[in-house]
N, C-alpha and C positions, 0 to 999 in steps of 0.2 A: 175546896169542893164540897157542895153542900150533901147531907146524907138525909136521906127520905126513909123512913120508919113505915114500914107494914103496909107501902104503896099507896098511902092515904094520908101521909103527911101526919101522921100520929093516932090514927082513931085503932082502938084495940082491937084483937080479935081476927084480924083478917091475916092470912098467910101468903097472900099474894099469889102471882101465878106466872108463867113463862112471858106473857106480855108488859105484864106489872108486877115485877120482883117485890117481895115484901121489905128487903133492904136493897136499896138502888143508890146509886149518885147522880150527877146532873144527867145520865143516859138512862132514862127510863127504862129500857127495854132490859136492861144489864143488871144482875144482881143476884140475890137468893131468896129461894123460896123455902116455904117449910109445910109439912103435912103430919099425919101421925106420926110419931118418930122418924120422919126424913127430913133431909135438907136436899136442896137442889142446887146448883149452879147456872145459872143462865147468861148465855151472851146472844144479844142480837135477837133478843125473844124467842131463843130456843133453849130449853134444858140441856146441857151437854152429859153434866156430871149429877150423880146422884148417891148420897150415902143413905140407906134405907134402914130398917129396923134391925136388921139382921148384923149393919155391921159391913156390909156388902158394898164396894164401891164400883158404881154402875156407870159405863160410861157409853154414852149413846143410846141408852135406854133407861126407864124409870123406872122399870120393874124385872125381873128375872127368876120368875117361879118355876121355869119350866126345868124338869129333869133335873140332869146336874149341876147346873146353874144353881140351882136354890143351896148346894150345899158350897159353893165358892164366896171366895173373899173379894175376888176382883173379876169384872164381867164386863166384856168390850162387845159391844153390836154392831157390825157394818151396816152400810145400806143394802148390800146384798145384791144378788144379780136377776132375781125372779120376781120379787116381790116383799113388802115391807115383812107380811107375814113366815117368809123364807129366808129373812136375811139373815146371817150368819153369827153366830155367839161364840167368843172364845172364852176360857176362864182359867184360873189360876186357884189351886188349894193345897191344902196341907191337912190328909186324913190318915186314917190307918185304912191303908186302900185293899187290904185281904187279911182275911183272918186263919188262913191255914197256906203255909206259914203265916206267921203275923209277918207285916211287911209294909211298916209305915212309910210316908213320903209326899213327894209333892208332885203335881200333877197339872199339866198344862193340856188345853184340850180345845177342839170344834164341834160345835152339836149344833142342830137343827133348830133354830129358835121358836119356828113354828109349831114343831114337833110336841105335842103336850108331854108327852113320853119323855123327852129330852135324850132322843137317840143320838149318840157320838157318831161324826164322821172320823175322828182319830184322836189318838193321844202321845204327848211324851210325858214319861213318868220317870220320877227318881225315887227308887226305893232302896228301903236295908233289907240284909238278907238275915238281921238278926232275929232273936227268938222271942224278943217282947218288944210290944211297943214304943218302949222307950229307948230301945237299940237305935242308934244311929250311923252305924257302921258294920260290916263292910257295906258298900253302895253300890247299883248298879244302875244302869239307864235303859228304858225302856221305850219302844216304839211302838206302837199299836194301831189297826185300823178296824174298819167293821164292814161286813158283807151286807146287802141288800137287804133290808128289814130287821138287820140285827140288832138287840137291846142294850148288846154290850161289846166293849173292843175285844181283839184278840191280837195278842202281842204276837208279831213278826221279826222282830229286831232286837236284838240284846248288847249290851258292851257290860261285860262283868267287871267287878272288882279289879278283878286281875289283868283286865284289858284284853280279855279273849271276846273272840266276836263272835254271836250266835244268831241263829235263823230260828222262827218259829219258837220260843222259849230259849231254854239252856242247851238248846241243840247245835253245840260248839264244834262238830266233826270230831275226827281223828286224828293221829298223825298220818300225815301222808295224804290226807283226803283235799280234795280242791272244791271251789264253787264253779257249779256249772248252772248254765241259765234255764235249762229244761224246755226248751223253744219258747217261741213268742206266748206272751200270755201267760206263763207259767212262773210261780215263784222258784227263784234259787234255790238248789240244794247243794249239800254236802255230798262228796262222792270221791269213791276211791278211783286213779285213773285206770284206765283199761291196761291191761297186762300189755307190757314192752319191754324195751331194752333199756335196763339200769345200768349205769357206771359205777362202778366203786372205785376210787381213788387211793391206792395205795400209797404207804409212806417210802419216800426215796431213802435207798440206803447208800452207803458208803461200798464199794468194790473193795471187800476184805476177806482173807480167809479162803477156804478151799471150797466154798459152797454159798450160794445165798438163795434162800427158800421162801415160798409164798405158802403158806399151810391154810387149814381151816376153810378149804372153799367149799363154797357152799352147793348143796345138790344140785340146784337151778341154775347154777353157772352155764355159759355157753360161748363164753370167748374168753380167752386169756391175752393181757398183751404185756412184753416186757421189752422196755425199754433201756438200751445200754448208752451211756455217754464218756465217751474217752476212755475205756475199761481195757485194762491191760492184766497180763500175768508175769510173773516173775521167772519163768524159764519157758520153754521149747513147747508148745502146746497147742490145741484147738479147743474152741469154744463148743459148749455141750449143754444139753438139758435134758431133762429126765423128767415123766410123770410119775404119779404115785396114787394110791390108795390107801386104805386105814392097814393096810398090813405091810405097808413101806413101798419104796419104788420099785420099779419094776425096770429090770436090765436085760430083757429080751423082747424081741417082737417089733424091734423099728423098722419101718422102712424108711430109708434116707437117702434123699439125691440132692448132689451139689453142683451148681455150675459155679465159675470163677472166670474172670479176667484178668490177665495183668499185664499191663501194657499194650490191650489191645488185642492180646491172643486168648483165645477160649479154650476152655480144656471143662468136663463133666464127668462123673462116676456116680455109681450107683451101687449102694450096699444095703444089705441088712444090720442094724449093728445093736449095740445097747444102750442106745440115745440117740436123740436128735441132734442134730450140729453141723459145723461148718469142718467134716473130717478132714479134706485136705487142706485145711488152712493153718500149717503148724509152726508158724512164726512166733517169736516170743517178742516181748516189748510193744505188740501191736495198740496202738491207741484206736480201740475199735466203735465205731458208732451205726448201731443197729436197732433194729426193730423187729422183735419176734412174736409172730401173732400165732394162737392154738385156736381153731374150732372144733366143736363138737359138732358131727356133721348130720344128727337129727336131734329131735328135741328129746328122745328116748335113747338108750343104748349108749355105749362109750365107745364109740371109734372116733378118734381124734385125729385132726388134721393139723399139720406144721407147717409154717413158711416163715421165711426170714430173708430180709435183704442187710447186707452189710458191706461197710465200706472203712478204709483205714487213714490216719495221717500220713503214712509213708511218702516218699516220694515216686512219682510215676502214678499209675490208674490201675488200682485194686478195687474188684467189687467182686462180692458173692452173693449167690441165690439160693437156699435152699427149700425144698419142699419133701413132705413125707408124712407118713399114716401110722397110727398106733391104736389098736386094740387092746382097752386095757380090761382086767379081770372083774374089777367091781368100781364103782364111782369114784372119779376123780376128787383127791382132795389134798393134793399137794404139787408141788412143781418147783426145781431146785434147777439152778443155774452153775455150771462150775466149768473149771479148765481142764482138758485132758492131761495125763501123764502124772496126775497127783499136783499139778502146780497148784500155786495160788495167786487170786486175785492180788495187785498192788497198786489200784490204781482208778478210778472213775468212780459213775455211780450206776445205779440200777433201781429201775422202778418197774412194780407190779402193776397194772389195773386190771380188773375184770368186768363183764356183765352178765347181769343174772335177766331172766326172764320169769 
């Protein structure tokens, strides 16, 4: 391929133009042009890329002196949707992006090319949280936007070096908070969920010993659930449960009622006892599957209700329903489950769950 220099077959001092590049091949409108400390790449009679006197690589434009673009090393100008004057420009730069604290990084952005002030639309910024400009770690990623007529971007979203997700700067929220939309047209915010029932799942325990306890119950507890699976004891006894406060377990003032069915025959009894329980059931070796629920009747006060449904694995049909109430002298702090008559658990599993508000 023949190579033509200076666009006029060797005459010196000619830098060429987009229509007639200074260096060209057989295609006379494709090649290189030269200006004062600049080099352009031309195809089809149009300058596509320019390296300017500041060392910037300009794509789709011959100059980029507006606003932020003048500090960039890589600038891309699109065709725009309004007019050439309002065409969009993006840039990539490395710089000390803040002075307090020092936060060196790399910035990718979009600005209004026709705006002499270079007002940006949005930025993606990779920064360091180091204390000097030479620090390159720890790093974070930021996303920024600008309000109408704003001259600088405002950070909206951040991903910290730890992976934490932040809004409006370093606002990462706190433990237990969630993101809420705050309605149409509003930015999402971290918020603490509205007060409601919170389940605390207890550790499952083997049914052994003379009693099993749930202790250190919080003062805002409203409901307790005791789940028994295949629980049995070593001698003739009935299943019981007591409530207590910081002074210990209370063994008076329980009203307890039980209804039970044996092979289709129902019976019931009502009595005030020293505990809640299945007081009419005195078998031994029973594999008890039961759920016991304790409710505080009001958000204030210490009046507790108890209810229970139990069945066994013995032959025939046996089922028991318990209901009762107890006023504590102080705040509920502990619950214990035990077989009567000083018997001991010898099989099964027991789990305590409770709900707070």
